[in-house]
SELUMVO-242770 format. One record per residue: residue number from 1; residue in one letter; chain; x, y, z of N, C-alpha, C in turn. Coordinates in nm, 3 decimals. Layout:
% residues N
NUM,A,A,X,Y,Z,X,Y,Z,X,Y,Z
...
% end
This chain:
% residues 176
1,M,A,0.079,-0.123,0.005,-0.003,0.001,0.005,0.095,0.127,0.003
2,A,A,0.054,0.213,-0.060,0.128,0.345,-0.071,0.101,0.450,0.043
3,F,A,0.186,0.530,0.061,0.187,0.642,0.157,0.157,0.594,0.281
4,G,A,0.212,0.485,0.336,0.211,0.448,0.480,0.063,0.381,0.503
5,M,A,-0.017,0.340,0.415,-0.131,0.288,0.438,-0.120,0.135,0.473
6,K,A,-0.187,0.087,0.559,-0.182,-0.054,0.602,-0.302,-0.147,0.561
7,F,A,-0.279,-0.273,0.555,-0.383,-0.378,0.486,-0.364,-0.488,0.580
8,G,A,-0.466,-0.497,0.663,-0.492,-0.624,0.742,-0.355,-0.631,0.841
9,E,A,-0.361,-0.732,0.907,-0.256,-0.773,1.009,-0.138,-0.864,0.937
10,D,A,-0.113,-0.978,1.002,0.005,-1.068,0.956,-0.053,-1.132,0.808
11,W,A,-0.173,-1.170,0.808,-0.219,-1.232,0.684,-0.215,-1.134,0.557
12,G,A,-0.265,-1.019,0.613,-0.282,-0.903,0.512,-0.119,-0.866,0.454
13,K,A,-0.047,-0.863,0.533,0.094,-0.833,0.500,0.148,-0.929,0.402
14,V,A,0.123,-1.057,0.444,0.185,-1.168,0.355,0.120,-1.156,0.223
15,F,A,-0.009,-1.149,0.223,-0.099,-1.138,0.109,-0.037,-1.030,0.014
16,L,A,-0.018,-0.909,0.085,0.037,-0.782,0.006,0.167,-0.811,-0.062
17,T,A,0.264,-0.869,0.016,0.392,-0.905,-0.024,0.386,-1.000,-0.141
18,V,A,0.318,-1.105,-0.134,0.300,-1.203,-0.237,0.243,-1.141,-0.369
19,F,A,0.144,-1.041,-0.347,0.076,-0.985,-0.454,0.181,-0.895,-0.527
20,R,A,0.270,-0.814,-0.465,0.377,-0.737,-0.500,0.468,-0.832,-0.591
21,I,A,0.513,-0.943,-0.536,0.606,-1.032,-0.612,0.553,-1.067,-0.740
22,I,A,0.425,-1.115,-0.748,0.353,-1.156,-0.864,0.347,-1.046,-0.948
23,A,A,0.308,-0.923,-0.913,0.303,-0.807,-1.001,0.417,-0.769,-1.059
24,V,A,0.537,-0.771,-0.986,0.670,-0.755,-1.048,0.697,-0.851,-1.158
25,I,A,0.675,-0.959,-1.127,0.719,-1.078,-1.225,0.637,-1.043,-1.354
26,W,A,0.495,-1.033,-1.336,0.415,-0.988,-1.446,0.453,-0.857,-1.514
27,G,A,0.506,-0.768,-1.445,0.536,-0.641,-1.502,0.648,-0.662,-1.593
28,F,A,0.753,-0.740,-1.550,0.864,-0.756,-1.645,0.820,-0.826,-1.774
29,Y,A,0.742,-0.916,-1.750,0.697,-0.996,-1.871,0.620,-0.899,-1.964
30,F,A,0.527,-0.826,-1.901,0.456,-0.729,-1.981,0.536,-0.627,-2.059
31,I,A,0.608,-0.571,-1.995,0.691,-0.454,-2.051,0.784,-0.532,-2.169
32,K,A,0.845,-0.646,-2.150,0.937,-0.725,-2.250,0.848,-0.766,-2.368
33,N,A,0.759,-0.841,-2.332,0.677,-0.911,-2.449,0.554,-0.841,-2.508
34,T,A,0.534,-0.731,-2.456,0.410,-0.652,-2.503,0.454,-0.512,-2.547
35,L,A,0.508,-0.423,-2.446,0.542,-0.295,-2.493,0.649,-0.277,-2.571
36,I,A,0.765,-0.356,-2.533,0.888,-0.346,-2.613,0.875,-0.416,-2.748
37,K,A,0.813,-0.526,-2.749,0.802,-0.630,-2.875,0.710,-0.554,-2.968
38,E,A,0.618,-0.510,-2.915,0.500,-0.455,-3.010,0.520,-0.300,-3.037
39,Q,A,0.654,-0.248,-3.009,0.696,-0.107,-3.015,0.597,-0.011,-2.977
40,Y,A,0.553,-0.014,-2.860,0.472,0.108,-2.796,0.548,0.225,-2.784
41,H,A,0.499,0.336,-2.730,0.563,0.463,-2.735,0.673,0.453,-2.628
42,R,A,0.789,0.502,-2.642,0.892,0.491,-2.544,0.846,0.555,-2.419
43,G,A,0.776,0.663,-2.410,0.728,0.731,-2.283,0.634,0.622,-2.206
44,L,A,0.568,0.529,-2.271,0.490,0.444,-2.196,0.576,0.334,-2.142
45,I,A,0.673,0.297,-2.210,0.776,0.203,-2.166,0.839,0.259,-2.035
46,F,A,0.876,0.376,-2.057,0.944,0.438,-1.931,0.862,0.470,-1.823
47,C,A,0.741,0.497,-1.824,0.637,0.506,-1.727,0.609,0.381,-1.649
48,S,A,0.600,0.291,-1.745,0.574,0.130,-1.697,0.695,0.093,-1.617
49,A,A,0.810,0.120,-1.661,0.937,0.104,-1.585,0.945,0.167,-1.445
50,L,A,0.901,0.287,-1.452,0.893,0.360,-1.312,0.800,0.293,-1.221
51,I,A,0.683,0.243,-1.263,0.592,0.161,-1.188,0.653,0.038,-1.137
52,L,A,0.714,-0.038,-1.237,0.781,-0.156,-1.199,0.898,-0.145,-1.104
53,A,A,0.983,-0.040,-1.122,1.088,-0.016,-1.034,1.044,0.025,-0.885
54,G,A,0.937,0.095,-0.873,0.875,0.116,-0.747,0.819,-0.018,-0.681
55,A,A,0.750,-0.081,-0.754,0.688,-0.195,-0.693,0.801,-0.300,-0.658
56,L,A,0.915,-0.306,-0.728,1.033,-0.390,-0.704,1.092,-0.346,-0.565
57,G,A,1.104,-0.205,-0.555,1.167,-0.159,-0.434,1.071,-0.197,-0.319
58,N,A,0.953,-0.167,-0.325,0.862,-0.198,-0.218,0.868,-0.338,-0.180
59,S,A,0.884,-0.430,-0.297,0.882,-0.584,-0.269,0.997,-0.626,-0.189
60,I,A,1.122,-0.542,-0.224,1.245,-0.585,-0.152,1.231,-0.566,-0.010
61,D,A,1.168,-0.438,0.023,1.147,-0.402,0.164,1.069,-0.498,0.239
62,S,A,0.949,-0.531,0.173,0.864,-0.620,0.235,0.920,-0.751,0.263
63,V,A,0.987,-0.812,0.186,1.051,-0.955,0.189,1.155,-0.951,0.283
64,F,A,1.255,-0.870,0.290,1.378,-0.872,0.348,1.399,-0.789,0.483
65,Y,A,1.346,-0.667,0.473,1.368,-0.574,0.585,1.339,-0.624,0.718
66,G,A,1.257,-0.702,0.734,1.216,-0.759,0.868,1.335,-0.850,0.918
67,K,A,1.408,-0.897,0.840,1.504,-1.007,0.864,1.648,-0.932,0.899
68,V,A,1.673,-0.829,0.843,1.802,-0.751,0.858,1.809,-0.625,0.921
69,F,A,1.693,-0.562,0.964,1.703,-0.422,1.028,1.627,-0.441,1.158
70,T,A,1.672,-0.360,1.260,1.576,-0.329,1.384,1.468,-0.249,1.351
71,E,A,1.362,-0.255,1.431,1.248,-0.175,1.419,1.270,-0.024,1.390
72,S,A,1.204,0.039,1.298,1.248,0.173,1.255,1.138,0.278,1.302
73,S,A,1.045,0.265,1.399,0.940,0.368,1.411,1.021,0.485,1.478
74,F,A,1.016,0.593,1.413,1.053,0.732,1.457,1.196,0.737,1.491
75,H,A,1.283,0.644,1.441,1.431,0.652,1.460,1.497,0.573,1.349
76,V,A,1.625,0.583,1.321,1.681,0.519,1.225,1.698,0.377,1.255
77,A,A,1.689,0.282,1.159,1.698,0.139,1.191,1.839,0.101,1.168
78,K,A,1.875,-0.002,1.246,2.004,-0.051,1.244,2.021,-0.189,1.173
79,W,A,2.124,-0.211,1.096,2.153,-0.324,1.016,2.198,-0.426,1.115
80,V,A,2.141,-0.543,1.114,2.180,-0.663,1.211,2.194,-0.778,1.131
81,A,A,2.253,-0.887,1.198,2.279,-1.010,1.125,2.138,-1.067,1.083
82,W,A,2.162,-1.149,0.972,2.026,-1.222,0.917,1.951,-1.305,1.025
83,G,A,1.832,-1.260,1.030,1.729,-1.334,1.115,1.734,-1.269,1.262
84,Q,A,1.805,-1.153,1.289,1.791,-1.095,1.421,1.717,-0.966,1.398
85,G,A,1.664,-0.950,1.294,1.566,-0.821,1.272,1.439,-0.835,1.343
86,Y,A,1.337,-0.724,1.318,1.228,-0.719,1.393,1.112,-0.816,1.355
87,G,A,1.130,-0.881,1.233,1.018,-0.961,1.177,1.073,-1.091,1.100
88,S,A,0.983,-1.166,1.053,1.008,-1.275,0.973,1.013,-1.236,0.820
89,L,A,1.045,-1.338,0.737,1.048,-1.321,0.598,0.905,-1.292,0.558
90,L,A,0.891,-1.192,0.455,0.762,-1.149,0.407,0.677,-1.057,0.485
91,H,A,0.751,-1.022,0.611,0.675,-0.925,0.718,0.742,-0.799,0.707
92,G,A,0.847,-0.773,0.639,0.915,-0.643,0.653,0.819,-0.516,0.618
93,K,A,0.848,-0.427,0.671,0.782,-0.294,0.663,0.846,-0.221,0.553
94,V,A,0.765,-0.168,0.460,0.825,-0.073,0.359,0.859,0.057,0.415
95,V,A,0.977,0.099,0.408,1.039,0.218,0.481,1.008,0.350,0.401
96,D,A,0.915,0.412,0.476,0.869,0.543,0.428,0.939,0.654,0.499
97,M,A,1.003,0.750,0.423,1.104,0.834,0.493,1.085,0.973,0.444
98,L,A,0.994,1.017,0.367,0.973,1.141,0.306,0.841,1.197,0.356
99,Y,A,0.844,1.311,0.399,0.725,1.389,0.460,0.723,1.529,0.419
100,F,A,0.632,1.566,0.347,0.631,1.715,0.314,0.497,1.767,0.355
101,P,A,0.455,1.818,0.468,0.337,1.879,0.491,0.347,2.021,0.463
102,L,A,0.282,2.051,0.343,0.286,2.190,0.276,0.204,2.282,0.344
103,I,A,0.092,2.255,0.415,0.017,2.357,0.478,-0.035,2.288,0.598
104,S,A,-0.042,2.357,0.712,-0.090,2.302,0.832,-0.184,2.428,0.900
105,G,A,-0.294,2.382,0.953,-0.380,2.496,1.012,-0.506,2.425,1.063
106,Q,A,-0.610,2.515,1.082,-0.711,2.462,1.149,-0.838,2.513,1.075
107,Y,A,-0.929,2.426,1.050,-1.057,2.461,0.974,-1.132,2.571,1.049
108,P,A,-1.194,2.658,0.972,-1.269,2.766,1.041,-1.393,2.697,1.118
109,S,A,-1.450,2.785,1.200,-1.569,2.730,1.272,-1.702,2.711,1.177
110,W,A,-1.699,2.792,1.086,-1.825,2.776,0.979,-1.807,2.645,0.897
111,F,A,-1.698,2.588,0.895,-1.663,2.474,0.786,-1.755,2.356,0.839
112,P,A,-1.834,2.297,0.722,-1.908,2.178,0.763,-1.821,2.057,0.814
113,I,A,-1.868,1.979,0.904,-1.824,1.846,0.944,-1.689,1.862,1.021
114,W,A,-1.587,1.931,0.968,-1.462,1.936,1.050,-1.431,2.069,1.112
115,A,A,-1.549,2.149,1.144,-1.517,2.280,1.211,-1.421,2.281,1.339
116,N,A,-1.328,2.367,1.339,-1.235,2.389,1.431,-1.134,2.279,1.451
117,E,A,-1.136,2.170,1.352,-1.034,2.058,1.370,-0.918,2.097,1.296
118,S,A,-0.797,2.055,1.328,-0.667,2.081,1.264,-0.669,1.998,1.136
119,F,A,-0.585,2.046,1.032,-0.560,1.984,0.905,-0.424,2.001,0.866
120,E,A,-0.384,1.908,0.782,-0.248,1.914,0.724,-0.255,1.874,0.573
121,F,A,-0.215,1.972,0.479,-0.232,1.938,0.348,-0.098,1.863,0.309
122,F,A,-0.123,1.734,0.244,-0.037,1.635,0.211,0.035,1.578,0.339
123,R,A,-0.045,1.515,0.397,-0.009,1.437,0.516,0.066,1.318,0.496
124,P,A,0.048,1.233,0.382,0.103,1.097,0.367,0.261,1.105,0.382
125,V,A,0.329,0.999,0.441,0.470,0.971,0.443,0.499,0.872,0.354
126,F,A,0.593,0.906,0.253,0.622,0.806,0.138,0.767,0.780,0.120
127,N,A,0.794,0.712,0.021,0.937,0.685,-0.009,0.960,0.695,-0.164
128,I,A,1.078,0.678,-0.203,1.098,0.707,-0.364,1.028,0.616,-0.440
129,A,A,1.014,0.479,-0.388,0.929,0.385,-0.458,0.799,0.420,-0.482
130,D,A,0.722,0.469,-0.389,0.594,0.537,-0.395,0.586,0.638,-0.486
131,A,A,0.684,0.724,-0.484,0.693,0.854,-0.570,0.713,0.806,-0.723
132,S,A,0.791,0.709,-0.736,0.803,0.645,-0.882,0.689,0.577,-0.936
133,I,A,0.610,0.488,-0.850,0.489,0.441,-0.896,0.382,0.542,-0.924
134,S,A,0.365,0.657,-0.836,0.257,0.764,-0.857,0.295,0.841,-0.967
135,G,A,0.434,0.875,-1.000,0.470,0.939,-1.111,0.427,0.882,-1.232
136,G,A,0.479,0.747,-1.253,0.444,0.663,-1.367,0.301,0.674,-1.390
137,V,A,0.217,0.635,-1.305,0.075,0.632,-1.310,0.027,0.755,-1.356
138,I,A,0.058,0.883,-1.292,0.008,1.000,-1.323,0.037,1.043,-1.458
139,A,A,0.163,1.015,-1.506,0.219,1.047,-1.649,0.138,0.972,-1.748
140,I,A,0.099,0.862,-1.712,0.026,0.767,-1.815,-0.114,0.829,-1.828
141,F,A,-0.175,0.871,-1.719,-0.300,0.937,-1.715,-0.311,1.061,-1.791
142,V,A,-0.208,1.142,-1.780,-0.206,1.277,-1.815,-0.176,1.279,-1.978
143,F,A,-0.080,1.186,-2.009,-0.043,1.170,-2.153,-0.100,1.050,-2.232
144,Q,A,-0.214,0.988,-2.186,-0.258,0.875,-2.232,-0.288,0.887,-2.393
145,N,A,-0.331,0.988,-2.434,-0.357,0.998,-2.584,-0.227,0.981,-2.663
146,K,A,-0.111,1.023,-2.613,0.005,1.010,-2.671,0.072,0.882,-2.657
147,L,A,0.072,0.831,-2.532,0.145,0.714,-2.498,0.096,0.582,-2.517
148,L,A,-0.047,0.581,-2.537,-0.127,0.451,-2.537,-0.131,0.407,-2.683
149,K,A,-0.039,0.450,-2.776,-0.028,0.404,-2.906,0.094,0.334,-2.933
150,K,A,0.089,0.253,-3.041,0.222,0.199,-3.089,0.302,0.296,-3.160
151,A,A,0.422,0.280,-3.171,0.506,0.372,-3.242,0.441,0.399,-3.371
152,T,A,0.432,0.548,-3.408,0.349,0.564,-3.526,0.439,0.540,-3.652
153,H,A,0.557,0.534,-3.640,0.645,0.506,-3.769,0.605,0.357,-3.801
154,Q,A,0.596,0.270,-3.707,0.567,0.119,-3.742,0.430,0.116,-3.776
155,L,A,0.325,0.188,-3.740,0.193,0.187,-3.795,0.186,0.228,-3.940
156,I,A,0.272,0.345,-3.959,0.265,0.403,-4.098,0.337,0.295,-4.186
157,E,A,0.441,0.224,-4.164,0.504,0.139,-4.243,0.412,0.004,-4.266
158,Q,A,0.346,-0.030,-4.168,0.251,-0.142,-4.184,0.131,-0.111,-4.299
159,K,A,0.101,0.015,-4.278,-0.027,0.050,-4.366,0.029,0.062,-4.519
160,E,A,0.153,0.118,-4.532,0.218,0.134,-4.656,0.240,-0.021,-4.723
161,V,A,0.288,-0.106,-4.635,0.323,-0.233,-4.701,0.192,-0.308,-4.737
162,H,A,0.081,-0.295,-4.663,-0.050,-0.356,-4.697,-0.127,-0.300,-4.814
163,T,A,-0.105,-0.169,-4.829,-0.164,-0.094,-4.947,-0.084,-0.111,-5.074
164,T,A,0.047,-0.133,-5.074,0.118,-0.131,-5.200,0.125,-0.284,-5.247
165,M,A,0.130,-0.377,-5.160,0.139,-0.506,-5.207,0.017,-0.570,-5.277
166,T,A,0.052,-0.650,-5.374,-0.067,-0.725,-5.434,-0.080,-0.858,-5.370
167,P,A,-0.187,-0.930,-5.393,-0.201,-1.063,-5.325,-0.079,-1.150,-5.396
168,K,A,-0.030,-1.140,-5.492,0.079,-1.227,-5.540,0.197,-1.199,-5.459
169,D,A,0.230,-1.069,-5.434,0.351,-1.017,-5.345,0.339,-1.078,-5.207
170,E,A,0.221,-1.074,-5.150,0.205,-1.119,-5.016,0.216,-1.270,-5.004
171,V,A,0.178,-1.352,-5.106,0.210,-1.493,-5.110,0.364,-1.525,-5.114
172,M,A,0.435,-1.440,-5.206,0.568,-1.461,-5.232,0.655,-1.416,-5.088
173,E,A,0.590,-1.316,-5.024,0.668,-1.269,-4.908,0.668,-1.382,-4.790
174,S,A,0.526,-1.437,-4.783,0.496,-1.541,-4.672,0.573,-1.670,-4.720
175,N,A,0.616,-1.703,-4.828,0.693,-1.816,-4.877,0.843,-1.793,-4.831
176,A,A,0.889,-1.674,-4.841,1.038,-1.647,-4.815,1.082,-1.674,-4.682
% end
């Protein structure tokens, strides 16, 4: 989960870790065998690689950090010998270390629901992997009209080949 969110207890943690591992394996396969092989836009390949890199980084944290680091709640974790960490395999915590509260304040008394309560704009704590995933997804959404197409030169070449070839040429090419 991104930005410090949690999902369940022990079983939720294992489920999320296994899901991340499967997603990373599928991501490598998808980028190689679909995006690169079918020559999609380089920007889409780059954004997909950002998402994959972030997922891989969070997966490594989830799988191994519990075995090799001390607990790191509100202080710097220390590297320890294998197995002397705070948790077991697949129970590591993803390390979130970036926090940028841009605006802090209090809602006015006339504000509905949260009157006089404190607020903080951009409260989530996150890491570089979360930023990589978010940046890749946001870029794909913003530039989807340009990125979600195959390379235009490939489409033009395919169109030219199909319009200039006669049925006899197509048979000869398929036999070659």
